[in-house]
C-alpha positions in Angstrom: 43.3 88.2 159.6 41.2 84.8 159.1 37.6 84.4 159.9 35.7 80.8 158.5 32.7 81.7 156.9 31.9 77.5 156.2 32.0 76.1 159.3 32.5 73.1 157.2 36.3 74.6 155.9 39.1 73.1 157.0 42.2 75.2 156.5 45.3 73.2 155.1 48.5 75.5 154.0 48.8 74.7 150.2 51.7 74.7 148.2 50.7 77.3 145.1 50.5 80.7 145.7 46.0 81.6 145.3 44.8 83.7 142.5 44.1 87.6 143.0 41.7 89.2 142.0 41.7 93.0 142.6 39.0 94.8 140.1 37.4 92.0 138.3 35.4 88.7 139.2 37.1 85.7 138.5 35.1 83.8 135.6 35.1 80.5 137.2 32.9 79.2 139.7 34.2 78.8 143.8 33.0 78.4 146.5 33.5 81.0 149.2 35.3 79.1 152.4 36.4 82.9 154.4 37.0 86.4 154.8 40.6 87.5 154.9 41.7 90.9 156.4 45.0 92.8 155.7 45.9 96.2 157.3 49.2 98.4 156.1 49.9 101.7 156.1 48.0 104.2 154.0 50.7 104.7 150.9 52.0 101.3 150.9 52.5 99.6 147.5 50.3 97.5 146.0 53.3 95.4 144.8 53.4 93.8 149.2 50.0 94.4 150.1 49.5 91.1 147.4 52.6 89.8 148.7 51.6 90.0 151.6 47.5 88.8 151.2 48.6 86.3 148.9 51.0 84.8 152.1 48.2 85.2 154.3 46.0 83.0 151.6 48.5 80.4 150.5 49.6 80.0 154.3 44.8 79.7 155.1 44.8 77.4 151.9 42.7 79.7 149.5 43.0 79.2 145.4 41.2 82.6 145.0 41.0 85.4 146.6 38.8 88.1 145.3 38.3 92.0 146.2 34.8 93.9 147.7 35.6 96.3 144.4 35.4 92.9 142.2 32.4 91.6 144.1 30.8 94.4 143.4 31.3 95.1 139.7 29.6 91.1 139.7 26.6 92.8 140.3 26.3 95.4 138.6 27.3 93.2 135.8 24.5 90.1 137.0 26.6 88.0 138.4 26.0 86.5 141.5 28.0 87.4 144.2 28.9 84.0 147.1 30.0 87.5 149.7 28.2 90.2 150.5 29.1 90.8 153.9 32.9 92.6 154.1 34.3 95.8 152.9 38.1 96.1 150.9 39.6 99.3 152.0 38.8 101.4 155.4 40.3 103.5 157.2 39.8 102.9 160.7 40.4 105.8 162.8 44.4 106.9 163.9 45.4 108.0 167.2 48.0 112.0 166.8 51.0 111.0 165.4 50.3 108.1 163.8 50.6 106.5 160.6 46.8 106.4 158.6 46.0 102.9 158.6 44.3 101.0 154.9 42.3 97.3 155.9 41.0 95.4 152.8 38.9 92.5 152.8 39.1 89.4 149.9 37.3 86.2 150.3 39.0 83.5 150.9 37.2 80.9 148.1 38.1 77.5 146.7 37.2 76.6 142.7 34.4 74.4 142.5 34.9 71.6 139.9 33.5 71.6 136.7 29.7 70.0 136.8 30.3 66.2 135.1 26.8 67.6 133.2 26.0 64.1 133.4 22.7 61.5 135.2 
């Protein structure tokens, strides 16, 4: 599921897959435009989760995806976060005989243009 957090953003499919940051924050500046979440069965391999989230992100035009873990690490290192309103990897209640599920939420961002530093 994709939720736009920047009202000026218009989702457009991109031809290239976004860069995903699960465990560390990107060094390049980006603008957060939305939150992308995916729910999978507990124990789903990281490669499968990554493939599914990348496809969804590409469909809505994300240049970069940043997990909550990476955002928290950035805060601890003194970086300014672009978002602070999501969780990553929380479990939802299960019904009897249902396999537990896990939801991952990542910030969808657009790379910021480098500053011209000019006049």
